[in-house]
A tleap script that builds the chain and sets N, CA, C and O, in Angstrom:
source leaprc.protein.ff14SB
mol = sequence {
  NMET LEU VAL SER ASN TYR MET THR GLN SER
  PRO VAL THR ILE ARG GLU ASP ALA ASP TYR
  GLY THR ALA SER ASP ILE MET GLN THR LYS
  ASN LEU HIE HIE LEU PRO VAL VAL ASP SER
  ALA GLY GLU VAL ILE GLY ILE LEU THR ARG
  ARG ASP LEU GLN LEU ALA ALA GLN HIE PHE
  MET GLU ALA PRO VAL GLU VAL SER ASP VAL
  MET HIE THR PRO VAL MET THR ALA THR PRO
  ASP MET ASN LEU VAL LYS ALA ALA GLU VAL
  MET MET GLU ASN ARG ILE GLY CYS LEU PRO
  VAL LEU ALA ASP ASP LYS GLN VAL ILE GLY
  MET VAL THR GLU THR ASP LEU PHE ARG ALA
  LEU ILE ASP ALA LEU ASP CLYS
}
set mol.1.N position { -1.913 4.924 10.043 }
set mol.1.CA position { -1.640 3.522 9.792 }
set mol.1.C position { -0.418 3.087 10.607 }
set mol.1.O position { 0.622 3.744 10.609 }
set mol.2.N position { -0.579 1.986 11.278 }
set mol.2.CA position { 0.501 1.451 12.106 }
set mol.2.C position { 1.049 0.155 11.516 }
set mol.2.O position { 0.352 -0.556 10.792 }
set mol.3.N position { 2.288 -0.135 11.832 }
set mol.3.CA position { 2.924 -1.376 11.403 }
set mol.3.C position { 2.075 -2.574 11.818 }
set mol.3.O position { 1.930 -3.521 11.047 }
set mol.4.N position { 1.519 -2.545 13.016 }
set mol.4.CA position { 0.733 -3.676 13.526 }
set mol.4.C position { -0.475 -4.007 12.655 }
set mol.4.O position { -0.953 -5.142 12.663 }
set mol.5.N position { -0.971 -3.025 11.904 }
set mol.5.CA position { -2.129 -3.251 11.041 }
set mol.5.C position { -1.780 -4.005 9.761 }
set mol.5.O position { -2.667 -4.573 9.124 }
set mol.6.N position { -0.521 -4.020 9.377 }
set mol.6.CA position { -0.129 -4.608 8.097 }
set mol.6.C position { 0.955 -5.676 8.183 }
set mol.6.O position { 1.219 -6.360 7.194 }
set mol.7.N position { 1.580 -5.832 9.328 }
set mol.7.CA position { 2.665 -6.803 9.454 }
set mol.7.C position { 2.132 -8.227 9.371 }
set mol.7.O position { 0.971 -8.496 9.680 }
set mol.8.N position { 3.002 -9.121 8.949 }
set mol.8.CA position { 2.727 -10.543 9.016 }
set mol.8.C position { 3.035 -10.970 10.442 }
set mol.8.O position { 4.140 -10.748 10.937 }
set mol.9.N position { 2.067 -11.579 11.095 }
set mol.9.CA position { 2.259 -11.953 12.492 }
set mol.9.C position { 2.902 -13.334 12.606 }
set mol.9.O position { 2.797 -14.161 11.700 }
set mol.10.N position { 3.566 -13.563 13.730 }
set mol.10.CA position { 4.215 -14.843 14.045 }
set mol.10.C position { 5.100 -15.336 12.904 }
set mol.10.O position { 4.871 -16.421 12.368 }
set mol.11.N position { 6.096 -14.558 12.533 }
set mol.11.CA position { 6.947 -14.980 11.420 }
set mol.11.C position { 7.857 -16.145 11.789 }
set mol.11.O position { 8.128 -16.406 12.961 }
set mol.12.N position { 8.311 -16.822 10.771 }
set mol.12.CA position { 9.284 -17.910 10.938 }
set mol.12.C position { 10.642 -17.266 11.197 }
set mol.12.O position { 11.005 -16.286 10.547 }
set mol.13.N position { 11.383 -17.816 12.141 }
set mol.13.CA position { 12.745 -17.360 12.428 }
set mol.13.C position { 13.680 -18.562 12.374 }
set mol.13.O position { 13.240 -19.708 12.295 }
set mol.14.N position { 14.969 -18.279 12.416 }
set mol.14.CA position { 15.953 -19.355 12.437 }
set mol.14.C position { 17.063 -18.984 13.410 }
set mol.14.O position { 17.405 -17.810 13.552 }
set mol.15.N position { 17.614 -19.967 14.067 }
set mol.15.CA position { 18.701 -19.742 15.021 }
set mol.15.C position { 19.998 -19.475 14.270 }
set mol.15.O position { 20.201 -19.976 13.164 }
set mol.16.N position { 20.854 -18.698 14.868 }
set mol.16.CA position { 22.125 -18.307 14.266 }
set mol.16.C position { 23.052 -19.488 13.996 }
set mol.16.O position { 23.892 -19.420 13.099 }
set mol.17.N position { 22.910 -20.570 14.761 }
set mol.17.CA position { 23.795 -21.713 14.599 }
set mol.17.C position { 23.250 -22.772 13.651 }
set mol.17.O position { 23.847 -23.838 13.507 }
set mol.18.N position { 22.119 -22.490 13.003 }
set mol.18.CA position { 21.556 -23.427 12.029 }
set mol.18.C position { 22.405 -23.426 10.755 }
set mol.18.O position { 23.066 -22.437 10.440 }
set mol.19.N position { 22.379 -24.524 10.042 }
set mol.19.CA position { 23.097 -24.645 8.782 }
set mol.19.C position { 22.359 -23.844 7.700 }
set mol.19.O position { 21.129 -23.804 7.686 }
set mol.20.N position { 23.105 -23.217 6.808 }
set mol.20.CA position { 22.447 -22.400 5.791 }
set mol.20.C position { 21.582 -23.246 4.863 }
set mol.20.O position { 20.637 -22.725 4.270 }
set mol.21.N position { 21.881 -24.538 4.723 }
set mol.21.CA position { 21.038 -25.433 3.932 }
set mol.21.C position { 19.655 -25.577 4.543 }
set mol.21.O position { 18.653 -25.634 3.830 }
set mol.22.N position { 19.607 -25.635 5.862 }
set mol.22.CA position { 18.324 -25.690 6.567 }
set mol.22.C position { 17.533 -24.413 6.317 }
set mol.22.O position { 16.326 -24.457 6.078 }
set mol.23.N position { 18.220 -23.277 6.375 }
set mol.23.CA position { 17.568 -21.992 6.104 }
set mol.23.C position { 17.002 -21.969 4.691 }
set mol.23.O position { 15.887 -21.498 4.468 }
set mol.24.N position { 17.767 -22.476 3.752 }
set mol.24.CA position { 17.328 -22.522 2.364 }
set mol.24.C position { 16.075 -23.378 2.214 }
set mol.24.O position { 15.131 -23.000 1.520 }
set mol.25.N position { 16.078 -24.530 2.868 }
set mol.25.CA position { 14.911 -25.420 2.823 }
set mol.25.C position { 13.676 -24.731 3.401 }
set mol.25.O position { 12.593 -24.815 2.821 }
set mol.26.N position { 13.828 -24.057 4.526 }
set mol.26.CA position { 12.707 -23.354 5.163 }
set mol.26.C position { 12.170 -22.269 4.241 }
set mol.26.O position { 10.960 -22.151 4.046 }
set mol.27.N position { 13.072 -21.484 3.678 }
set mol.27.CA position { 12.637 -20.384 2.816 }
set mol.27.C position { 11.935 -20.899 1.566 }
set mol.27.O position { 10.954 -20.312 1.111 }
set mol.28.N position { 12.437 -21.988 1.019 }
set mol.28.CA position { 11.832 -22.549 -0.182 }
set mol.28.C position { 10.461 -23.159 0.133 }
set mol.28.O position { 9.486 -22.916 -0.578 }
set mol.29.N position { 10.400 -23.942 1.191 }
set mol.29.CA position { 9.155 -24.613 1.570 }
set mol.29.C position { 8.049 -23.614 1.906 }
set mol.29.O position { 6.895 -23.804 1.523 }
set mol.30.N position { 8.405 -22.558 2.619 }
set mol.30.CA position { 7.411 -21.579 3.073 }
set mol.30.C position { 7.308 -20.362 2.154 }
set mol.30.O position { 6.570 -19.420 2.442 }
set mol.31.N position { 8.055 -20.388 1.041 }
set mol.31.CA position { 8.058 -19.303 0.062 }
set mol.31.C position { 8.366 -17.951 0.715 }
set mol.31.O position { 7.625 -16.981 0.552 }
set mol.32.N position { 9.470 -17.911 1.453 }
set mol.32.CA position { 9.893 -16.696 2.138 }
set mol.32.C position { 11.056 -16.047 1.404 }
set mol.32.O position { 11.871 -16.729 0.783 }
set mol.33.N position { 11.124 -14.725 1.483 }
set mol.33.CA position { 12.238 -13.980 0.898 }
set mol.33.C position { 13.190 -13.468 1.972 }
set mol.33.O position { 14.345 -13.149 1.690 }
set mol.34.N position { 12.696 -13.392 3.211 }
set mol.34.CA position { 13.477 -12.873 4.332 }
set mol.34.C position { 13.261 -13.775 5.539 }
set mol.34.O position { 12.156 -14.261 5.781 }
set mol.35.N position { 14.332 -13.987 6.287 }
set mol.35.CA position { 14.248 -14.848 7.459 }
set mol.35.C position { 15.039 -14.209 8.595 }
set mol.35.O position { 16.264 -14.116 8.525 }
set mol.36.N position { 14.334 -13.763 9.653 }
set mol.36.CA position { 15.048 -13.190 10.795 }
set mol.36.C position { 15.889 -14.259 11.497 }
set mol.36.O position { 15.449 -15.394 11.682 }
set mol.37.N position { 17.100 -13.873 11.880 }
set mol.37.CA position { 18.009 -14.773 12.588 }
set mol.37.C position { 18.008 -14.365 14.054 }
set mol.37.O position { 18.192 -13.193 14.383 }
set mol.38.N position { 17.796 -15.347 14.933 }
set mol.38.CA position { 17.718 -15.059 16.361 }
set mol.38.C position { 18.794 -15.813 17.124 }
set mol.38.O position { 19.297 -16.842 16.674 }
set mol.39.N position { 19.137 -15.274 18.297 }
set mol.39.CA position { 20.099 -15.945 19.169 }
set mol.39.C position { 19.358 -16.899 20.099 }
set mol.39.O position { 18.152 -17.099 19.954 }
set mol.40.N position { 20.069 -17.483 21.044 }
set mol.40.CA position { 19.453 -18.469 21.944 }
set mol.40.C position { 18.365 -17.873 22.829 }
set mol.40.O position { 17.509 -18.601 23.331 }
set mol.41.N position { 18.391 -16.555 23.024 }
set mol.41.CA position { 17.351 -15.881 23.810 }
set mol.41.C position { 16.155 -15.468 22.950 }
set mol.41.O position { 15.173 -14.929 23.463 }
set mol.42.N position { 16.240 -15.721 21.650 }
set mol.42.CA position { 15.144 -15.368 20.748 }
set mol.42.C position { 15.183 -13.933 20.253 }
set mol.42.O position { 14.221 -13.459 19.649 }
set mol.43.N position { 16.286 -13.238 20.502 }
set mol.43.CA position { 16.408 -11.851 20.045 }
set mol.43.C position { 17.034 -11.798 18.657 }
set mol.43.O position { 17.945 -12.566 18.347 }
set mol.44.N position { 16.541 -10.892 17.830 }
set mol.44.CA position { 17.026 -10.761 16.459 }
set mol.44.C position { 18.465 -10.255 16.438 }
set mol.44.O position { 18.801 -9.251 17.065 }
set mol.45.N position { 19.304 -10.979 15.699 }
set mol.45.CA position { 20.704 -10.567 15.567 }
set mol.45.C position { 21.119 -10.420 14.103 }
set mol.45.O position { 22.219 -9.949 13.813 }
set mol.46.N position { 20.246 -10.818 13.187 }
set mol.46.CA position { 20.574 -10.727 11.771 }
set mol.46.C position { 19.350 -10.984 10.921 }
set mol.46.O position { 18.273 -11.309 11.422 }
set mol.47.N position { 19.539 -10.832 9.634 }
set mol.47.CA position { 18.469 -11.123 8.673 }
set mol.47.C position { 19.110 -11.880 7.520 }
set mol.47.O position { 20.233 -11.582 7.114 }
set mol.48.N position { 18.396 -12.844 7.006 }
set mol.48.CA position { 18.871 -13.675 5.919 }
set mol.48.C position { 17.926 -13.507 4.741 }
set mol.48.O position { 16.707 -13.532 4.914 }
set mol.49.N position { 18.476 -13.336 3.547 }
set mol.49.CA position { 17.652 -13.200 2.357 }
set mol.49.C position { 17.936 -14.356 1.404 }
set mol.49.O position { 18.932 -15.064 1.547 }
set mol.50.N position { 17.061 -14.533 0.446 }
set mol.50.CA position { 17.294 -15.581 -0.555 }
set mol.50.C position { 18.609 -15.336 -1.280 }
set mol.50.O position { 19.349 -16.272 -1.583 }
set mol.51.N position { 18.887 -14.087 -1.548 }
set mol.51.CA position { 20.139 -13.747 -2.246 }
set mol.51.C position { 21.352 -14.156 -1.399 }
set mol.51.O position { 22.335 -14.671 -1.931 }
set mol.52.N position { 21.279 -13.928 -0.088 }
set mol.52.CA position { 22.373 -14.353 0.798 }
set mol.52.C position { 22.630 -15.850 0.650 }
set mol.52.O position { 23.777 -16.293 0.598 }
set mol.53.N position { 21.553 -16.616 0.583 }
set mol.53.CA position { 21.692 -18.069 0.491 }
set mol.53.C position { 22.233 -18.493 -0.866 }
set mol.53.O position { 23.012 -19.441 -0.959 }
set mol.54.N position { 21.823 -17.795 -1.915 }
set mol.54.CA position { 22.355 -18.107 -3.247 }
set mol.54.C position { 23.864 -17.848 -3.294 }
set mol.54.O position { 24.625 -18.656 -3.825 }
set mol.55.N position { 24.282 -16.719 -2.735 }
set mol.55.CA position { 25.711 -16.401 -2.692 }
set mol.55.C position { 26.477 -17.394 -1.838 }
set mol.55.O position { 27.584 -17.802 -2.189 }
set mol.56.N position { 25.888 -17.781 -0.720 }
set mol.56.CA position { 26.544 -18.760 0.167 }
set mol.56.C position { 26.708 -20.098 -0.545 }
set mol.56.O position { 27.752 -20.741 -0.431 }
set mol.57.N position { 25.684 -20.516 -1.277 }
set mol.57.CA position { 25.751 -21.785 -1.990 }
set mol.57.C position { 26.866 -21.752 -3.032 }
set mol.57.O position { 27.580 -22.739 -3.211 }
set mol.58.N position { 27.016 -20.627 -3.716 }
set mol.58.CA position { 28.082 -20.501 -4.719 }
set mol.58.C position { 29.460 -20.465 -4.060 }
set mol.58.O position { 30.408 -21.078 -4.550 }
set mol.59.N position { 29.560 -19.754 -2.964 }
set mol.59.CA position { 30.853 -19.545 -2.318 }
set mol.59.C position { 31.315 -20.752 -1.505 }
set mol.59.O position { 32.479 -21.149 -1.568 }
set mol.60.N position { 30.395 -21.324 -0.747 }
set mol.60.CA position { 30.763 -22.401 0.171 }
set mol.60.C position { 30.488 -23.795 -0.375 }
set mol.60.O position { 30.854 -24.791 0.247 }
set mol.61.N position { 29.839 -23.868 -1.543 }
set mol.61.CA position { 29.473 -25.146 -2.163 }
set mol.61.C position { 28.684 -25.988 -1.156 }
set mol.61.O position { 27.642 -25.557 -0.663 }
set mol.62.N position { 29.174 -27.161 -0.861 }
set mol.62.CA position { 28.466 -28.066 0.055 }
set mol.62.C position { 29.010 -28.011 1.481 }
set mol.62.O position { 28.593 -28.802 2.327 }
set mol.63.N position { 29.926 -27.097 1.759 }
set mol.63.CA position { 30.524 -27.011 3.091 }
set mol.63.C position { 29.473 -26.627 4.126 }
set mol.63.O position { 28.591 -25.817 3.840 }
set mol.64.N position { 29.558 -27.201 5.330 }
set mol.64.CA position { 28.604 -26.827 6.382 }
set mol.64.C position { 28.924 -25.424 6.910 }
set mol.64.O position { 29.962 -25.203 7.533 }
set mol.65.N position { 28.030 -24.503 6.654 }
set mol.65.CA position { 28.216 -23.113 7.059 }
set mol.65.C position { 26.997 -22.696 7.870 }
set mol.65.O position { 25.860 -22.981 7.495 }
set mol.66.N position { 27.245 -22.025 8.976 }
set mol.66.CA position { 26.136 -21.570 9.818 }
set mol.66.C position { 25.513 -20.294 9.263 }
set mol.66.O position { 26.163 -19.507 8.576 }
set mol.67.N position { 24.264 -20.119 9.573 }
set mol.67.CA position { 23.516 -18.935 9.166 }
set mol.67.C position { 24.243 -17.664 9.590 }
set mol.67.O position { 24.244 -16.676 8.854 }
set mol.68.N position { 24.860 -17.681 10.770 }
set mol.68.CA position { 25.547 -16.489 11.276 }
set mol.68.C position { 26.691 -16.043 10.362 }
set mol.68.O position { 27.109 -14.886 10.415 }
set mol.69.N position { 27.195 -16.948 9.529 }
set mol.69.CA position { 28.281 -16.610 8.612 }
set mol.69.C position { 27.805 -15.905 7.346 }
set mol.69.O position { 28.611 -15.300 6.639 }
set mol.70.N position { 26.512 -15.972 7.051 }
set mol.70.CA position { 26.008 -15.399 5.799 }
set mol.70.C position { 24.895 -14.367 5.995 }
set mol.70.O position { 24.423 -13.781 5.021 }
set mol.71.N position { 24.478 -14.140 7.219 }
set mol.71.CA position { 23.390 -13.194 7.493 }
set mol.71.C position { 23.885 -11.745 7.418 }
set mol.71.O position { 25.083 -11.469 7.488 }
set mol.72.N position { 22.918 -10.831 7.272 }
set mol.72.CA position { 23.212 -9.400 7.299 }
set mol.72.C position { 23.075 -8.867 8.723 }
set mol.72.O position { 22.142 -9.221 9.442 }
set mol.73.N position { 23.998 -8.029 9.112 }
set mol.73.CA position { 23.911 -7.311 10.383 }
set mol.73.C position { 24.419 -5.900 10.143 }
set mol.73.O position { 25.191 -5.711 9.203 }
set mol.74.N position { 24.055 -4.931 10.897 }
set mol.74.CA position { 23.006 -4.972 11.905 }
set mol.74.C position { 21.629 -5.021 11.249 }
set mol.74.O position { 21.496 -4.808 10.044 }
set mol.75.N position { 20.633 -5.297 12.038 }
set mol.75.CA position { 19.263 -5.420 11.546 }
set mol.75.C position { 18.467 -4.188 11.933 }
set mol.75.O position { 18.442 -3.789 13.097 }
set mol.76.N position { 17.821 -3.593 10.951 }
set mol.76.CA position { 16.885 -2.505 11.206 }
set mol.76.C position { 15.580 -3.176 11.624 }
set mol.76.O position { 15.174 -4.171 11.024 }
set mol.77.N position { 14.928 -2.641 12.639 }
set mol.77.CA position { 13.685 -3.245 13.129 }
set mol.77.C position { 12.593 -2.193 13.268 }
set mol.77.O position { 12.835 -0.991 13.153 }
set mol.78.N position { 11.399 -2.677 13.516 }
set mol.78.CA position { 10.239 -1.814 13.748 }
set mol.78.C position { 9.548 -2.276 15.020 }
set mol.78.O position { 9.833 -3.350 15.550 }
set mol.79.N position { 8.636 -1.445 15.496 }
set mol.79.CA position { 7.775 -1.810 16.612 }
set mol.79.C position { 6.340 -1.814 16.098 }
set mol.79.O position { 6.048 -1.169 15.091 }
set mol.80.N position { 5.447 -2.521 16.764 }
set mol.80.CA position { 4.060 -2.581 16.286 }
set mol.80.C position { 3.391 -1.208 16.225 }
set mol.80.O position { 2.528 -0.973 15.380 }
set mol.81.N position { 3.788 -0.305 17.118 }
set mol.81.CA position { 3.149 1.012 17.150 }
set mol.81.C position { 3.848 2.050 16.268 }
set mol.81.O position { 3.484 3.226 16.284 }
set mol.82.N position { 4.842 1.621 15.508 }
set mol.82.CA position { 5.526 2.532 14.583 }
set mol.82.C position { 4.579 2.903 13.439 }
set mol.82.O position { 3.830 2.062 12.942 }
set mol.83.N position { 4.623 4.157 13.037 }
set mol.83.CA position { 3.845 4.604 11.900 }
set mol.83.C position { 4.348 3.881 10.654 }
set mol.83.O position { 5.557 3.764 10.454 }
set mol.84.N position { 3.444 3.399 9.822 }
set mol.84.CA position { 3.815 2.645 8.636 }
set mol.84.C position { 4.640 3.491 7.668 }
set mol.84.O position { 5.514 2.967 6.978 }
set mol.85.N position { 4.370 4.788 7.612 }
set mol.85.CA position { 5.160 5.681 6.753 }
set mol.85.C position { 6.604 5.695 7.232 }
set mol.85.O position { 7.522 5.647 6.413 }
set mol.86.N position { 6.823 5.760 8.532 }
set mol.86.CA position { 8.174 5.749 9.088 }
set mol.86.C position { 8.880 4.431 8.743 }
set mol.86.O position { 10.058 4.433 8.385 }
set mol.87.N position { 8.176 3.332 8.850 }
set mol.87.CA position { 8.760 2.031 8.499 }
set mol.87.C position { 9.161 2.010 7.026 }
set mol.87.O position { 10.234 1.514 6.681 }
set mol.88.N position { 8.306 2.545 6.159 }
set mol.88.CA position { 8.616 2.605 4.729 }
set mol.88.C position { 9.841 3.483 4.478 }
set mol.88.O position { 10.678 3.160 3.636 }
set mol.89.N position { 9.942 4.585 5.203 }
set mol.89.CA position { 11.104 5.471 5.064 }
set mol.89.C position { 12.392 4.758 5.477 }
set mol.89.O position { 13.414 4.877 4.802 }
set mol.90.N position { 12.340 4.023 6.579 }
set mol.90.CA position { 13.510 3.269 7.045 }
set mol.90.C position { 13.924 2.249 5.984 }
set mol.90.O position { 15.110 2.091 5.696 }
set mol.91.N position { 12.950 1.566 5.412 }
set mol.91.CA position { 13.238 0.572 4.391 }
set mol.91.C position { 13.845 1.221 3.147 }
set mol.91.O position { 14.815 0.707 2.590 }
set mol.92.N position { 13.284 2.335 2.716 }
set mol.92.CA position { 13.820 3.025 1.538 }
set mol.92.C position { 15.226 3.567 1.783 }
set mol.92.O position { 16.122 3.378 0.960 }
set mol.93.N position { 15.415 4.236 2.912 }
set mol.93.CA position { 16.709 4.843 3.228 }
set mol.93.C position { 17.822 3.804 3.338 }
set mol.93.O position { 18.976 4.081 3.011 }
set mol.94.N position { 17.469 2.623 3.795 }
set mol.94.CA position { 18.464 1.565 3.990 }
set mol.94.C position { 18.468 0.527 2.865 }
set mol.94.O position { 19.227 -0.441 2.893 }
set mol.95.N position { 17.607 0.753 1.882 }
set mol.95.CA position { 17.514 -0.139 0.719 }
set mol.95.C position { 17.329 -1.594 1.145 }
set mol.95.O position { 18.072 -2.480 0.722 }
set mol.96.N position { 16.325 -1.822 1.987 }
set mol.96.CA position { 16.026 -3.165 2.475 }
set mol.96.C position { 14.567 -3.490 2.193 }
set mol.96.O position { 13.745 -2.590 2.022 }
set mol.97.N position { 14.251 -4.763 2.147 }
set mol.97.CA position { 12.916 -5.196 1.774 }
set mol.97.C position { 12.009 -5.595 2.914 }
set mol.97.O position { 10.854 -5.958 2.690 }
set mol.98.N position { 12.520 -5.532 4.154 }
set mol.98.CA position { 11.676 -5.912 5.281 }
set mol.98.C position { 12.236 -5.364 6.581 }
set mol.98.O position { 13.395 -4.960 6.671 }
set mol.99.N position { 11.373 -5.365 7.580 }
set mol.99.CA position { 11.758 -5.009 8.943 }
set mol.99.C position { 11.134 -6.028 9.893 }
set mol.99.O position { 9.912 -6.177 9.912 }
set mol.100.N position { 11.946 -6.729 10.679 }
set mol.100.CA position { 11.352 -7.538 11.737 }
set mol.100.C position { 10.676 -6.599 12.742 }
set mol.100.O position { 11.193 -5.523 13.045 }
set mol.101.N position { 9.534 -7.012 13.244 }
set mol.101.CA position { 8.785 -6.215 14.213 }
set mol.101.C position { 8.993 -6.852 15.586 }
set mol.101.O position { 8.729 -8.036 15.793 }
set mol.102.N position { 9.478 -6.024 16.519 }
set mol.102.CA position { 9.822 -6.526 17.846 }
set mol.102.C position { 8.861 -6.045 18.916 }
set mol.102.O position { 8.392 -4.907 18.889 }
set mol.103.N position { 8.576 -6.934 19.862 }
set mol.103.CA position { 7.796 -6.581 21.048 }
set mol.103.C position { 8.731 -5.881 22.029 }
set mol.103.O position { 9.934 -5.779 21.788 }
set mol.104.N position { 8.178 -5.409 23.120 }
set mol.104.CA position { 8.983 -4.737 24.143 }
set mol.104.C position { 10.093 -5.620 24.694 }
set mol.104.O position { 11.138 -5.116 25.107 }
set mol.105.N position { 9.877 -6.937 24.705 }
set mol.105.CA position { 10.886 -7.864 25.225 }
set mol.105.C position { 11.900 -8.294 24.161 }
set mol.105.O position { 12.668 -9.234 24.368 }
set mol.106.N position { 11.894 -7.592 23.014 }
set mol.106.CA position { 12.843 -7.822 21.908 }
set mol.106.C position { 12.588 -9.099 21.120 }
set mol.106.O position { 13.410 -9.482 20.287 }
set mol.107.N position { 11.457 -9.766 21.369 }
set mol.107.CA position { 11.105 -10.972 20.622 }
set mol.107.C position { 10.429 -10.580 19.307 }
set mol.107.O position { 9.700 -9.589 19.252 }
set mol.108.N position { 10.670 -11.350 18.263 }
set mol.108.CA position { 10.075 -11.086 16.954 }
set mol.108.C position { 8.608 -11.488 16.988 }
set mol.108.O position { 8.274 -12.641 17.260 }
set mol.109.N position { 7.740 -10.528 16.712 }
set mol.109.CA position { 6.304 -10.809 16.694 }
set mol.109.C position { 5.693 -10.603 15.316 }
set mol.109.O position { 4.520 -10.905 15.098 }
set mol.110.N position { 6.495 -10.088 14.385 }
set mol.110.CA position { 5.971 -9.854 13.046 }
set mol.110.C position { 7.060 -9.451 12.082 }
set mol.110.O position { 8.222 -9.275 12.448 }
set mol.111.N position { 6.643 -9.311 10.828 }
set mol.111.CA position { 7.525 -8.812 9.766 }
set mol.111.C position { 6.698 -7.860 8.925 }
set mol.111.O position { 5.541 -8.134 8.607 }
set mol.112.N position { 7.304 -6.743 8.570 }
set mol.112.CA position { 6.660 -5.848 7.617 }
set mol.112.C position { 7.555 -5.845 6.377 }
set mol.112.O position { 8.758 -5.595 6.465 }
set mol.113.N position { 6.953 -6.123 5.233 }
set mol.113.CA position { 7.697 -6.272 3.988 }
set mol.113.C position { 7.184 -5.285 2.945 }
set mol.113.O position { 6.201 -4.577 3.165 }
set mol.114.N position { 7.867 -5.254 1.813 }
set mol.114.CA position { 7.425 -4.405 0.707 }
set mol.114.C position { 6.004 -4.771 0.292 }
set mol.114.O position { 5.210 -3.891 -0.040 }
set mol.115.N position { 5.683 -6.038 0.305 }
set mol.115.CA position { 4.342 -6.489 -0.057 }
set mol.115.C position { 3.300 -5.915 0.906 }
set mol.115.O position { 2.215 -5.513 0.488 }
set mol.116.N position { 3.637 -5.880 2.185 }
set mol.116.CA position { 2.728 -5.292 3.175 }
set mol.116.C position { 2.503 -3.806 2.889 }
set mol.116.O position { 1.393 -3.295 3.037 }
set mol.117.N position { 3.571 -3.123 2.478 }
set mol.117.CA position { 3.447 -1.702 2.140 }
set mol.117.C position { 2.552 -1.503 0.924 }
set mol.117.O position { 1.788 -0.540 0.870 }
set mol.118.N position { 2.638 -2.405 -0.055 }
set mol.118.CA position { 1.755 -2.321 -1.214 }
set mol.118.C position { 0.298 -2.546 -0.815 }
set mol.118.O position { -0.601 -1.890 -1.341 }
set mol.119.N position { 0.066 -3.471 0.112 }
set mol.119.CA position { -1.310 -3.682 0.616 }
set mol.119.C position { -1.851 -2.421 1.250 }
set mol.119.O position { -3.008 -2.058 1.035 }
set mol.120.N position { -1.012 -1.745 2.038 }
set mol.120.CA position { -1.428 -0.482 2.675 }
set mol.120.C position { -1.719 0.582 1.630 }
set mol.120.O position { -2.683 1.336 1.759 }
set mol.121.N position { -0.897 0.644 0.605 }
set mol.121.CA position { -1.115 1.621 -0.474 }
set mol.121.C position { -2.429 1.355 -1.187 }
set mol.121.O position { -3.185 2.285 -1.468 }
set mol.122.N position { -2.705 0.095 -1.478 }
set mol.122.CA position { -3.959 -0.262 -2.123 }
set mol.122.C position { -5.135 0.134 -1.243 }
set mol.122.O position { -6.115 0.699 -1.729 }
set mol.123.N position { -5.042 -0.161 0.054 }
set mol.123.CA position { -6.115 0.217 0.967 }
set mol.123.C position { -6.338 1.725 0.965 }
set mol.123.O position { -7.476 2.193 0.952 }
set mol.124.N position { -5.235 2.484 0.978 }
set mol.124.CA position { -5.336 3.951 1.020 }
set mol.124.C position { -5.920 4.504 -0.287 }
set mol.124.O position { -6.719 5.440 -0.261 }
set mol.125.N position { -5.530 3.940 -1.401 }
set mol.125.CA position { -6.000 4.439 -2.693 }
set mol.125.C position { -7.413 3.978 -3.020 }
set mol.125.O position { -8.100 4.605 -3.826 }
set mol.126.N position { -7.844 2.904 -2.411 }
set mol.126.CA position { -9.148 2.317 -2.704 }
set mol.126.C position { -10.288 2.989 -1.955 }
set mol.126.O position { -11.452 2.638 -2.151 }
set mol.127.N position { -9.963 3.953 -1.097 }
set mol.127.CA position { -10.995 4.606 -0.289 }
set mol.127.C position { -11.647 5.739 -1.025 }
set mol.127.O position { -12.538 6.395 -0.485 }
savepdb mol mol.pdb
quit
């Protein structure tokens, strides 16, 4: 099983200089738990979670704060050809809920999440 078989393709990303309120709106509207943060070249530089935004809202109140101020770094990533077991191990070892999936040019082409891992488990057990 490969990451490419279970990842969510064409994920939503956000630029590092976006306001955290915008990130919150995107995550709420699209029902996302994780949002990869990219630089001007489109390369992943951080990850934003709903919890990050909740903490930012409490800490910064209504102050304009950029995503880069509240995102997690460094970001653990995967490749489409990575074994899904290896991706799950990386997630467990680092206690994280997702891995952005990068193409050879470092652009985000997918996301593999805990939910994707559960889908793979169901597929494996259902055979």
